[in-house]
N, C-alpha and C positions, 0 to 999 in steps of 0.2 A: 226221409233221406236228406243228407246235407247237400246244399248247393252253394255256389258262389263263395262269398267271403267266409262262411262257416266251414265249407269244405276245405278251403285253403288254410284255414286255421288248424283244422284237424290234421292236415297233411304237412304242417310246418312250413307253409309257403307264403303266408301273408305277413306284411309289416304294417297292416292297418286294422288289426283286430279291435282296437279301441273304438272303431266306428260301429261295431256290432255289439260288443259286450259293454257292461257298465250301466250307468244311468244317464239317459239322454232326454232332455226336454223336447217334447213333441206335442202335436195336436192330433187326436184321434176322435173321429166322429164329432168334430167341432168342439171337443173338450180338451182343454189344456192340462198337461200333466207331464209325467216322466215315464219312459219305458225302461224297465230294469231287466237286464239279462245277466245270467251267470252260468259258468260251465262247472258242473259238479256231477260227473258221470256215475258215481257210485252212491249218490244220495238217494234216500227213499222218498223224501219230499223236501221242498224249500219254500220259505215264506220271507217276505220283506217286513222287517219291523223297524219302527222309527218314531220320531216325536210326532209325526203326522197321524199315527194310528195308536198312540199311547203304548207302543211297544207290544202290541197284541199280535201274536203269530197267527191268529185265526182270521184276521181282517184282510190280509193280502197274500193269499197263498199263490205260489207261482205255478204256471202250467208247464209241463214238460213238452217242449215243442219239437224236439228231435231225439231220436233214439240214442244219439251220441252222448246225451246227458245235458242238454241245454234247457234252462228254465227261464221263463219270462213272465212279466206282468206289467200292465199299464196302471198307474195310480194317478187319479185325477187330483188336481189342486195342490200338488206339492210345490214347495218354494225353494229358491236358492238358499244355501247354507243349512238347510234342515239335515239333521243327523239320521243315519240309518245303518242297519246291518242286515246280513242274510242269516236267517234262522234255519239251520240245516239239521234234518234228521239223517244222521250219517250212516255209513255202511255198517257200523258196529251197534246201531240201535240207539246211540246217544244223541242228545240235542245239543248243538253247539251254535254259538253266535259268531259270525265271521265278518270282518271287513270285506268290502267289495275290492277284489284284486285290481279292478280297472277304475277305481274311484279317482277323480281328478283332484280331490281335496279331502283333508282329514281333520279331525279334532286336534287341538293343541295337546301335546303330551302333558300329562299322562292319560288323557282321554284316548279311547281306542275306536271311536266310531268313524265311519266315512261320512262325508258331507256332500250334499248335492251342490253342483256348481255348473253354471252354464258357461262352457268354455268358448263359445262362439262370439264373434263380432268385436274382438279387441281391435282398436284402430292403431295401425303401425305407421311409423314415420321413417323407416330405414330402407326405403326402396333404393336409394343411391348406393348405400353400403352393400346391399345384397347383389346389386347389379355388377359390382366390381369384385365380388368375393371369389376366391379360388382356394386351392389347397396349399398355397404358399411355398411350393418347391423352390422357386427362384426369388422368394421374398424374405426379408428379415422377419423372424418370429421369435420374440422374446416374451415369454409367458410369466405372468405374475400369479402364482397359485395362492388362493386365499380360502380361509374358513370364515364364512360370512359372520358367524356368531361371535368371533373373538378378534376380529380385525380392529374394532373400536370398543370403547367402554360401553357398558350397559347402563343407560340412565334409568333411574327409578327401578332398578333391578329387573329390567325387561330387555328382551332382544330388540335391536334396531330392525326396522323393516327393510326389505330389499331396496325400497326407494330412498330411505334415509341413508343407507350405506352408499348408494349410487351418488348422492350429493357430493360426498368427499372422495369417493374412490375414483371417479372420472378425472377430477383435477389432479389427484395424486399420480395416477397411472400415466397421464399425459406429461406431467412435469418430470417424471422419472424415465420416460422414453420407452416404456413397455408397449408392446403391440397387442397383446392378448391378456385376458384374465381367465384363469381356470378355477372353476368353483369346485371345491370338495363336495361330495354328494349332497344334493338337496332334495332327494326323494325322501318321503316320510320315514322317520326312524324313531324308535321309542327311547333309546339310551344315549344320552349326550356323549358318553365316553366312547362310543363306537365311531364317532365323527361322521356318521352317515353310511359307513361301510357295512352295517347290518340293518338293512332296511326292511320295512313291512309294506310300504306302499310304493310300487314301482312306476306308477303314473301320477302319484299324488305329490305335489310340490310341498316342501317342508313348511308347515304352518307356523313354525317358530318365527318366521320372518314375513309372513303375509300370505295372501291368496295367489292363485295362478296369474291373475291379471297384474298383480304387483310385481311378480317375477318377469312377466312380459315387459312391463314398463321399464324395469331395471335393464334388461337386455336392449330394448329399443333405444334407451338413452345412451348406453355405451356404444351402440352401433352408430348413432348420430354423431358421436364424438370420434368415430373412426377406430374404435376398440373392438377387437374380436372377443368372443366368449366361448369357452370350452367347458363342457360338462363332464365331470367324473361320474361314471355310471358303473354299477356293479352287476355282473351277470353270473358270477360264480356261486354266490351263496345268499342266504336271507336269514333274518332273525327268527328265533324259535318261539316267539310269543304266540300263545294259543289262539289269539283273536285274529291272526293273519293267515299266511299261506300254509303253515305247518299242519299236515294231515287235514287238508282243507275239507274233504268230504268223508273223512274217516280213514282214508287211504293215503299212501304217499303219492299224491297227485302231482305235486311240483318237485318233490325231492327224490333222490335215489333211495333204494332199499338196501338193507344189509350193511356191509362194512363201509360203503361209500356214502351213507346217509349223512354223516356229520363231518364238518370240516375241521381243520386244525385249530380253528378259532372257537369251536363249540357251536357254530351256526349250522344250518342245514344247507347241503349242497344241491343246487338246481340239477335236475336230471336233464342234461343237455342233449341226451339221445332221444328224448320224447318229443314228437313233433308239436303237440300243443304247447309245451314249454318253450320250444324254439320260437313259435309264433308269438307267444306272450312277451318274451324278452325283445325280440326284434321289433315288435310293434311299439314297445315302450320307448325304444331309442328313436324310432321314426316319429312318434308322438312329440317328443321333446324337440326334435329338429323341425318338424312341420309347424307345430303350434307356437314354439318359443324361439325359433330362429337361431338355435345354437349353431356355431360355426364348426364345431368339432366335438367328438365324443372320445374321451379317454377311458379305456376299459381296464379295470383293475385286475391284477393277479392272473394274467393270461397264462403264466406257467402252470397254474392250476386248471386251466382249460386244456392245455396241450397234453399234460401228463396227469395221471391219477394222483391227486393230492400234491401236485407240483413236484413229484419225485420221478425222475426219468427211469429209475430202476424198476418202477411198477409198470412201465410201458406207456405208450401213447393212448389217450382217450379218443378213439376214432370218432365216436359220436359227437363229442364236444368239438373236435377239430372241424367236422363237417358243419356244425352249427355256426362256428365263427366264419368259415368261408362263405356260407350262405348269407349270413348277416352282412358282411362287408360287400358282397356282390350286390345284394338287393339295395342296400343303403346308397352305394355309389351309383347304381343305375338310376335311382330316383333323385338323389342329391349329389350330382357330380362335383359340386363345389364345396362339399363338407369333408372335413378330415376325420379319419379313424385312426386312433392312436393306441398302441399297445404298451401297457406297463408289464413287461415280460422279463423275468430274471433268468430265463433258460437260455441254452445255447442252440435251441432249435433253429434250423436254417430256413430262410424264406418267409419270415414273418411279414416283411414288407414287399415281398415279391408279388406281382400281380397274379390273380387267380389263373389266368390263361397260361401262366408259366409254372403252375404247380405250387404257388405260394399261398399264404393265408389272406393276402389282400389288404393288409393295413397300409396306411400311408407313412406312419412313423412308428418307431420303436424306441422306448426309453433305453439309453445306454447305461445300464446299472453297473456294468463292468468298469466303464470309465469312471463312474462316480466312486466306486469302492477303491479302485487302484489310486485314484487321484487323492482322495481324502487320506488314505493310508500313507501315501508319500509325504504329504504336507504335515502329517503328525510326527514324522521321524526327525530325530536330531540331524541337522545338516552334515555332521561328521560322517554319518552312516549312509547318507543319500546316494553317494557314489556307488554303493553296492546294490542299489535299487534303481539305478538310473533309467532302466528301460521300462519301469512301471509307467512312466509318462509317454514313452514312445510306442508302447504296445497297442494303444487304442487305434493308432493310425494303421496298424497292420491288418485290422479287421474292419475298419470304419466303413469301407465302401461295399461291404457285404450286405448292409441294410441301410435304410434311411433312418439314421440315428438322431435322437433328441437327447441333449445333455441335461440331466435333472439334478438339482439340489433341492429336493422336495421336503415335505413335512416329515417323511419317514426318517430323515437324517437329523432331526432336532427334537426328538422325543425319547422317552423310555430310557433315560440315563445315558444316551449317546453323546450328550453335549450339543451345543450349537455349532455352526460352521466356524465361527471365530474361536470357540473353545477347542476345536480339534487341531488348530494350528500349534506347531511347536513353539516354545520360547516364552519370554516374558511379555509383559503388556505391549510394549512398543513393537516387539518382534512379531507378535500375533497380528497386529494391525498391518505391518509391512507385508506379511505373508498372505493375509486375506486380500490385500490389494493385488498381489501377484497372482493369487488363485483366480480371482474374478477376471483379470486380464487374460490369463490362460484359457479360462472357460469361454470367453467371448471370441478369443483368437482361434480356438479350435473349431474345425468344421462341425456343423450340426446345429439344429435349433436349440434354444436355451429355455430352461425353466428354473425359476427360483421361488421358493416359498416365502411368504410374507415374513418380514423380520430379518431375512438374510441381508437385505439392503441397508439395514441400520446396524449391522454387526452386534445383534443382541447376544448378551452372555446368558440370558435366561432361556431355558428350554421352553418350547411352546406348550401351552395348556389351553384346552377348549374352555376352561373356566374363567379365563381372564383375558383382558386386552393385551395387545402388543405394548411393550414399554416405550411409548412414544416420547416420553421425557428424555430419552437418549438423544433425540435430535437437538437438544439444547447443549450437548457436549460436542465440541469441535471434532474430536477423534471419530465419533460415530457419524456426525453429520457429513464429514468428509467422505465416508464410505458411500453414503447416498449420492453424493456428487460424482464420485468415481463410477458408480453403477449407471447413473444418468448419462455421463459422457460416453461410456462404453456402448450403451444402447444407441446413442445418437451417431457415433462413428459406425456402428454395425449397420444402421439404417442408411447411412450416407455412402458408404464405400461398397461398390459393386463386388469387389474381390471377397467380401465377407459373407455374401449371400447368394450371388448369382452362380448357378450350376455348381453348388457346393458339394453335390454328391457325385461329381465327376473328378476322378483322381488326377486328371491332367492339370488341374488348377492348384495342386498342393505339391510342395517339395521341401524336404528336410535340407537345411543348410548346415546345421550342426546338431547331429543326433547322437554322437558317440563321445562327447566330451564329459565323461563320467568324473574325471579327476577334479574338474572345476564345477561340475553340476550346472552347466550352462547349456541352454537349448536355443536353437534358432530355426525358423522355417519361413517359407515364402508362400503366399497365396496370391493368385493372379486371376484376372478376368479381362480378356481382350487386351487393352492397352494399360490397364490398371494393375499395379503390383504393390503389395504391402509386405514388409518384413517384420516379423515378431521375434523378440529376443527376451530371454528369461534367465535371471540369476537366482539360483535356488539356495544360495548360502549367504551368510552375513558378510562375506568378503566384498570389498569395494574396489572397483577397477577404474583408475583415472583414464587408462587407455587399454582397449582390448580389440583385437582384430576379428572381423566377421567377414566371411566370404559372401559375395553377392553376385547375382547373375548378369546384371546389366551395368554398363558404364554410364556415369553421369552423377546426378545429384540426388541425395536422399534427405528428406525432411522429416524430423521427428514430429509426429502429430499427437503422440500420447506418451506420457511417462508416469508410472505409478508413484514415483518418488517426488513429484511436485508437491509444494507446500499446501496447495489447495486440496490435496487428497490426504494430508497429514504426514507428508514425507519431508525430506531435507533438501530438496531442490538440486539434487545431483542429476541434471538433465543436459541434453545436447541442444543448445539454443540456436546455433547457426546451422545452415544446411551442411550435410556431410558429403564431401567430394570423394569419389572413388579413386583408389590408387591402382595403377596398371600392373598389378601382380596377382597371381592366383592364390587362393586360400581355401582350404577344405574342399578341393575339387570344384571351386567356383572361379571364373575367370578374373574377377575383380575383388578388391578388398576395400572396406571402410574401417576406420578406427573410431570407436565410440567410447563414451564414458558410461559406465554401468554401475548403478547404485547397489548397495547391499539389499538383497531380496528385490532388486529392481525388475521391472517389466516395462518394455517400451514397444512402440509401434512406429515404424518408419515407412514413409510413402515415397516411392520412386517418382521423381519429378521429370527429369529430362536428361538427355546426353549433354 
């Protein structure tokens, strides 16, 4: 009968199943070796095969140690990095060789074996960073999303290691003012073109870039530089490769049966109603937080957790919803300083509401509605924007219903969608003017920020995992100026309390000009305590030498940012001297300032004094 950790695993209540299952180096009866354990309830028998026994199934047969279907064996003398698999006599009478679901390391693709790896005793140097870590509700968070394998060129036709990427990434992130890096999935996956979203090893770090200690070193170094690291992790589905989780013991052990077995991507859907599957996935997330010090977990495709196949007409997936609540509750209990982030395209209410108030318990939700509405607006001819004016004001109508994060992610620059700058309306110069406007609007809007690598250099080429970013664009002033703009916006975002303190409190936001559809001009205020910023946007090519804006306070306003400055590739139509209020009301505000507003211009004013 199961007790302790095994019992909790079977009941779907543990987040530490990796301490029990998998392959662990131990000493038994004064003999050094490894203890192998696997959960295969419908298997007839199981053996460990590997390079240490010449792949002979008769050498190390596993003993069934619990009626629930747990098998184990101690093998003396095995070494780090040796390859192995489980040889399973499955429920259908077939013999199949499977990866260890709990393996910490795997063969480089296209190899399919698990590898022994002693995960203990890495020496960390990030105590100071972890001591001050929290979930960033009142801190600036500007996330740089990267695909490790394509951020830089591949020398000698090989992938750079985690550490080699860190050498340049740390300097680049700091220079450009980002606070966090988000890694696209780095759990083991066989097909490069899946970008890691169809994985086979949910505890195994991607061997394309090195071993687990090398990933730890990568994160340790980023932490020492003050940079947070978020992991993109997949709990919805897994790859169909026969050597992995698919029909692991001859039955649908990890996946649903029937019409819900396969996802819309052709992968297998995790059965999130099964308690052992829940424990498996929750423990995988805890493993990466506990052993790798990740500061946040971004969960992909949460709409496919909430609704069957992501389709609300099919109804809620109650078992999966219970899983994600349990996951967030247990992770936050053990790691109260770690963020849980939902990539959710649904309109389901309460995604970031605490569990005790009936929510799902995430800390942040991607605002995909904001992303779609915003990019669609900037793609329109300015002549017609007045008919879609409230596409940009709509997001603030629902913003305070969740803790939203504003994403311009990898999904927006692939599959023929064009890049961010390609989506902008107009000719070459107009596209650059509008991407400057867009980024200013993104940073000005309440909510944390996420940008995919390449957005900051205004790349015209869609991203591909097969090649590096076009870093040569940095030699062109137009493109380099966008990098400078992103850097300066990040620095202003970090420096100005009004842009990040209590940003999920509606009292700190006010529209100053929300209905000027005829001119397609917007203005709003963000405040915190004594600090006030005014943001103004011109969404047409019209230039205004003077235009009145209503403001809430009497006194002086200083322009601290203007997207039309020449250092950003603009034409220097900016407000150099402080702006003094006039004692007349405008747009329901008690005072007025008169400003110069460039074609497609965006500017930030800071209230100084009376």
